[in-house]
C-alpha positions as CSV (number, residue, x, y, z in Angstrom):
1,X,-13.1,16.5,42.8
2,X,-15.6,19.0,41.4
3,X,-12.8,21.2,40.1
4,X,-11.1,18.3,38.5
5,X,-14.3,17.3,36.7
6,X,-14.9,20.8,35.5
7,X,-11.3,21.0,34.2
8,X,-11.8,17.6,32.4
9,X,-15.1,18.9,30.9
10,X,-13.5,22.1,29.8
11,X,-10.7,20.1,28.2
12,X,-13.2,18.1,26.2
13,X,-14.9,21.2,24.9
14,X,-11.6,22.7,23.9
15,X,-10.8,19.5,21.9
16,X,-14.1,19.9,20.1
17,X,-13.4,23.6,19.5
18,X,-9.9,22.7,18.1
19,X,-11.5,20.2,15.8
20,X,-13.9,22.8,14.4
21,X,-11.0,25.2,13.8
22,X,-8.8,22.5,12.3
23,X,-11.6,21.7,9.9
24,X,-11.6,25.3,8.7
25,X,-7.9,25.2,8.3
26,X,-8.1,22.0,6.3
27,X,-10.6,23.5,4.0
28,X,-8.5,26.6,3.5
29,X,-5.4,24.4,2.8
30,X,-7.5,22.5,0.2
31,X,-8.6,25.8,-1.4
32,X,-5.0,27.0,-1.5
33,X,-3.9,23.8,-3.3
34,X,-6.8,24.3,-5.8
35,X,-5.6,27.9,-6.4
36,X,-2.0,26.7,-6.9
37,X,-3.3,24.2,-9.5
38,X,-5.2,27.0,-11.3
39,X,-2.1,29.2,-11.4
40,X,0.0,26.3,-12.6
41,X,-2.5,25.7,-15.3
42,X,-2.3,29.3,-16.4
43,X,1.5,29.1,-16.5
44,X,1.3,26.0,-18.7
45,X,-1.2,27.7,-21.1
46,X,1.1,30.7,-21.3
47,X,4.1,28.6,-22.2
48,X,2.2,26.6,-24.8
49,X,0.9,29.8,-26.4
50,X,4.4,31.1,-26.8
51,X,5.6,27.8,-28.3
52,X,2.8,27.5,-30.8
53,X,2.8,31.1,-32.1
54,X,4.7,31.2,-35.5
55,X,7.3,33.8,-35.4
56,X,6.9,36.7,-37.9
57,X,3.5,35.5,-39.2
58,X,0.2,37.3,-39.0
59,X,-1.0,34.7,-36.7
60,X,1.8,35.5,-34.4
61,X,0.2,38.8,-33.6
62,X,-2.9,37.0,-32.5
63,X,-0.8,34.4,-30.7
64,X,1.1,37.1,-28.9
65,X,-2.1,38.8,-27.9
66,X,-3.5,35.5,-26.6
67,X,-0.2,34.9,-24.8
68,X,-0.4,38.4,-23.4
69,X,-3.9,37.8,-22.1
70,X,-2.7,34.6,-20.4
71,X,0.3,36.4,-18.9
72,X,-1.9,39.2,-17.6
73,X,-4.3,36.7,-16.0
74,X,-1.5,34.8,-14.5
75,X,0.1,38.0,-13.2
76,X,-3.2,39.0,-11.7
77,X,-3.5,35.7,-10.0
78,X,0.1,35.8,-8.7
79,X,-0.4,39.4,-7.5
80,X,-3.3,38.5,-5.3
81,X,-2.5,37.9,-1.6
82,X,-2.4,34.2,-0.8
83,X,-5.6,34.6,1.1
84,X,-6.5,31.0,1.4
85,X,-3.0,30.1,2.6
86,X,-3.0,33.0,5.1
87,X,-6.4,31.9,6.5
88,X,-5.2,28.3,6.7
89,X,-2.1,29.2,8.7
90,X,-4.0,31.6,11.0
91,X,-6.6,28.9,11.7
92,X,-3.9,26.3,12.3
93,X,-2.3,28.5,14.9
94,X,-5.6,29.2,16.6
95,X,-6.5,25.5,16.6
96,X,-3.1,24.7,17.9
97,X,-3.6,27.1,20.9
98,X,-7.0,25.6,21.6
99,X,-5.5,22.1,21.3
100,X,-2.6,22.8,23.7
101,X,-5.0,24.3,26.2
102,X,-7.1,21.2,26.0
103,X,-4.1,19.0,26.7
104,X,-3.0,21.2,29.6
105,X,-6.4,21.2,31.2
106,X,-6.6,17.4,30.9
107,X,-3.3,17.2,32.7
108,X,-4.4,19.6,35.4
109,X,-7.6,17.6,35.9
110,X,-5.7,14.4,36.7
111,X,-2.6,16.0,38.3
112,X,-0.2,14.2,35.9
113,X,1.2,14.2,32.4
114,X,-1.9,13.7,30.1
115,X,-0.8,10.5,28.3
116,X,-1.8,7.6,30.4
117,X,-4.4,6.0,28.0
118,X,-5.3,5.8,24.4
119,X,-7.5,9.0,24.4
120,X,-4.8,11.1,26.1
121,X,-2.0,9.6,23.8
122,X,-4.1,10.4,20.7
123,X,-4.9,14.0,21.7
124,X,-1.4,14.8,22.9
125,X,0.2,13.0,20.0
126,X,-2.0,15.0,17.5
127,X,-1.0,18.3,19.1
128,X,2.7,17.3,18.8
129,X,2.2,16.6,15.1
130,X,0.9,20.2,14.7
131,X,3.7,21.6,16.8
132,X,6.4,19.8,14.8
133,X,4.8,21.0,11.5
134,X,4.8,24.6,12.8
135,X,8.4,24.2,14.0
136,X,9.6,22.9,10.7
137,X,8.0,25.9,9.0
138,X,10.4,28.2,10.8
139,X,13.2,26.8,8.7
140,X,11.6,25.3,5.6
141,X,8.6,26.5,3.6
142,X,6.5,23.3,3.7
143,X,3.1,25.0,3.9
144,X,2.0,22.9,0.9
145,X,2.0,20.0,3.4
146,X,-0.6,21.7,5.5
147,X,-3.6,19.8,4.3
148,X,-1.7,16.5,4.5
149,X,-0.8,17.2,8.1
150,X,-4.0,18.7,9.4
151,X,-6.0,15.9,7.8
152,X,-4.3,13.1,9.9
153,X,-4.6,15.4,13.0
154,X,-8.3,15.7,12.5
155,X,-8.7,12.0,11.9
156,X,-6.8,11.2,15.1
157,X,-8.9,13.6,17.2
158,X,-12.0,12.1,15.7
159,X,-10.9,8.7,16.8
160,X,-10.0,10.0,20.2
161,X,-13.4,11.5,21.0
162,X,-15.4,8.6,19.5
163,X,-13.4,5.4,19.9
164,X,-10.6,6.0,22.4
165,X,-12.4,8.3,24.9
166,X,-11.6,7.5,28.5
167,X,-12.8,9.4,31.6
168,X,-10.1,11.3,33.5
169,X,-8.6,9.0,36.1
170,X,-5.4,8.3,38.0
171,X,-2.6,6.0,36.6
172,X,-2.0,2.5,37.6
173,X,1.1,2.1,39.8
174,X,3.3,0.8,37.0
175,X,2.8,4.0,35.0
176,X,3.8,6.3,37.9
177,X,7.3,7.0,36.9
178,X,9.5,9.8,35.6
179,X,10.1,7.5,32.6
180,X,6.6,8.0,31.5
181,X,7.5,11.6,30.7
182,X,10.8,10.7,29.0
183,X,9.7,7.6,27.1
184,X,6.3,8.8,25.9
185,X,7.3,12.5,25.1
186,X,10.1,11.4,22.8
187,X,7.8,8.8,21.2
188,X,5.4,11.7,20.5
189,X,8.0,13.7,18.6
190,X,9.3,10.7,16.7
191,X,5.8,9.7,15.7
192,X,5.0,13.3,14.6
193,X,8.1,13.4,12.3
194,X,7.2,9.9,10.9
195,X,3.7,11.2,10.2
196,X,4.8,14.2,8.3
197,X,7.4,12.1,6.5
198,X,4.7,9.6,5.5
199,X,2.6,12.5,4.0
200,X,5.6,13.7,2.1
201,X,6.2,10.2,0.7
202,X,2.6,10.0,-0.5
203,X,3.0,13.3,-2.3
204,X,6.3,12.1,-3.8
205,X,4.7,9.0,-5.4
206,X,1.8,11.1,-6.8
207,X,4.3,13.7,-8.2
208,X,6.5,11.0,-9.7
209,X,3.5,9.4,-11.4
210,X,2.6,12.8,-13.0
211,X,6.2,13.3,-14.1
212,X,6.4,9.9,-15.7
213,X,3.1,10.6,-17.6
214,X,4.5,13.8,-19.0
215,X,7.8,12.1,-20.0
216,X,5.7,9.5,-21.9
217,X,3.9,12.3,-23.7
218,X,0.6,11.9,-21.8
219,X,-1.3,14.6,-20.0
220,X,-1.6,13.9,-16.3
221,X,-5.1,13.4,-15.1
222,X,-6.6,14.9,-11.9
223,X,-4.5,16.5,-9.2
224,X,-3.4,19.6,-11.1
225,X,-2.4,21.2,-7.8
226,X,0.6,18.9,-7.8
227,X,2.1,21.0,-10.6
228,X,2.7,23.8,-8.1
229,X,4.4,21.5,-5.6
230,X,8.2,20.6,-5.6
231,X,9.4,17.8,-7.8
232,X,9.3,14.2,-6.7
233,X,13.1,14.3,-6.1
234,X,12.8,17.3,-3.8
235,X,9.9,15.7,-2.0
236,X,11.9,12.5,-1.5
237,X,14.8,14.5,0.0
238,X,12.4,16.2,2.4
239,X,10.9,12.9,3.5
240,X,14.4,11.5,4.0
241,X,15.5,14.4,6.2
242,X,12.3,14.0,8.3
243,X,13.0,10.3,8.8
244,X,16.6,10.9,9.6
245,X,15.5,13.2,12.4
246,X,12.8,10.8,13.7
247,X,14.8,7.5,13.6
248,X,17.3,8.2,16.5
249,X,14.4,9.5,18.6
250,X,12.5,6.2,18.1
251,X,15.7,4.4,19.1
252,X,15.8,6.4,22.3
253,X,12.2,5.5,22.9
254,X,13.1,1.9,22.8
255,X,16.0,2.4,25.2
256,X,14.0,4.5,27.6
257,X,11.2,1.9,27.5
258,X,13.6,-0.9,28.4
259,X,14.9,1.1,31.3
260,X,11.4,1.8,32.5
261,X,10.4,-1.9,32.1
262,X,13.3,-3.0,34.3
263,X,12.2,-0.5,37.0
264,X,8.6,-1.6,36.8
265,X,8.8,-5.3,36.1
266,X,12.4,-6.3,36.8
267,X,13.4,-7.1,33.3
268,X,14.6,-4.9,30.4
269,X,12.8,-7.0,27.8
270,X,9.6,-9.0,28.4
271,X,8.5,-9.9,24.8
272,X,5.4,-7.8,25.3
273,X,3.5,-7.2,22.1
274,X,4.1,-3.4,22.3
275,X,7.8,-4.0,22.9
276,X,8.0,-6.3,19.9
277,X,6.1,-4.0,17.6
278,X,8.2,-1.0,18.7
279,X,11.3,-3.0,17.7
280,X,9.7,-4.0,14.4
281,X,9.1,-0.3,13.7
282,X,12.7,0.5,14.4
283,X,13.9,-2.4,12.1
284,X,11.6,-1.2,9.3
285,X,12.9,2.4,9.4
286,X,16.5,1.1,9.8
287,X,16.0,-0.9,6.6
288,X,14.7,2.2,4.8
289,X,17.5,4.4,5.9
290,X,20.2,1.8,5.2
291,X,18.8,1.1,1.7
292,X,18.5,4.8,1.0
293,X,22.1,5.6,2.2
294,X,24.1,2.6,1.1
295,X,22.3,1.0,-1.8
296,X,21.0,4.1,-3.5
297,X,17.3,3.2,-3.0
298,X,15.9,6.6,-3.6
299,X,12.7,7.4,-5.5
300,X,9.8,5.0,-5.5
301,X,11.4,2.1,-3.7
302,X,12.5,4.3,-0.8
303,X,9.0,5.8,-0.5
304,X,7.5,2.3,-0.3
305,X,9.9,1.3,2.4
306,X,9.1,4.5,4.4
307,X,5.4,3.8,4.0
308,X,5.9,0.3,5.2
309,X,7.5,1.6,8.4
310,X,4.6,3.9,9.0
311,X,2.1,1.1,8.4
312,X,4.0,-0.8,11.2
313,X,3.6,2.4,13.4
314,X,-0.1,2.5,12.8
315,X,-0.5,-1.2,13.5
316,X,1.3,-0.7,16.8
317,X,-1.1,2.0,17.7
318,X,-4.4,0.8,16.3
319,X,-4.1,-3.0,16.3
320,X,-1.8,-4.0,19.0
321,X,-3.4,-1.8,21.6
322,X,-6.8,-3.3,21.0
323,X,-6.2,-6.9,20.1
324,X,-3.0,-7.9,21.8
325,X,-3.0,-8.7,25.5
326,X,0.2,-7.8,27.4
327,X,1.7,-5.6,30.1
328,X,0.7,-2.5,28.2
329,X,-3.0,-3.3,28.2
330,X,-3.7,-1.1,31.2
331,X,-2.9,1.9,29.0
332,X,-6.1,1.5,27.1
């Protein structure tokens, strides 16, 4: 038992270490976004200088000089290595390695898959979010989402070590099943995709607001870094693709959970609060995808539907687990 306790303690320290590195990564991502905003502002100033300079007049010489200065500054900015972004990605990978090691040691300390209670589900789910983000980066350059992914990961780990923490222990008999691996692991991946999709939807709404302000002849307020991000249309398409990938995985989670329920309790459906809310989540995202695909609900309305689905997901995790008594209460 001493070895198991040492492994559990080492896992806890690795979680804290990962949180410290994630914090550095988050700060670097924020710095990168600020730098993107500054570069975008220089590009806008350059374009305005070119448009305002009268052609062929004496002032055009000064205007051209001013425009050249802006161009030179902008070029200097663009030629600099993306240091903040490089630091952010390096720290994210380091934190991910520490995070994975923490989850592995937790599993070794209890001789099982480390997702038998809220603490383990939170820490493992958070590492899956990071893993999915890094996997998506292999095919799509979505590094601009870094701060909006690492932020929720940090928040989840903070809740895990302060609110959800549970000492390493063995599972109750109902959880000792191969379906624990299947059901919960797929739920992790689906939840990670939903989380990244939610972050993208939030950015989409912010970007659309800025675009509408410009179309009305107004200057957008704060958030100049948004000028360096994709358009609201592109962000909405990215969010839609993420949700398309997540939805069938959540459907499989429901099916696997029903099979597990039949094996553990003798019934496929027991009207347990977790079961009901998992189905509510499926219905919410089904409504979003249906409206998006068949009724042309893109843009703001689609984003609101997607965010409603994620609100249901959060309610299932943060509210149902704490305040609803049911057959899943032992997973606290």
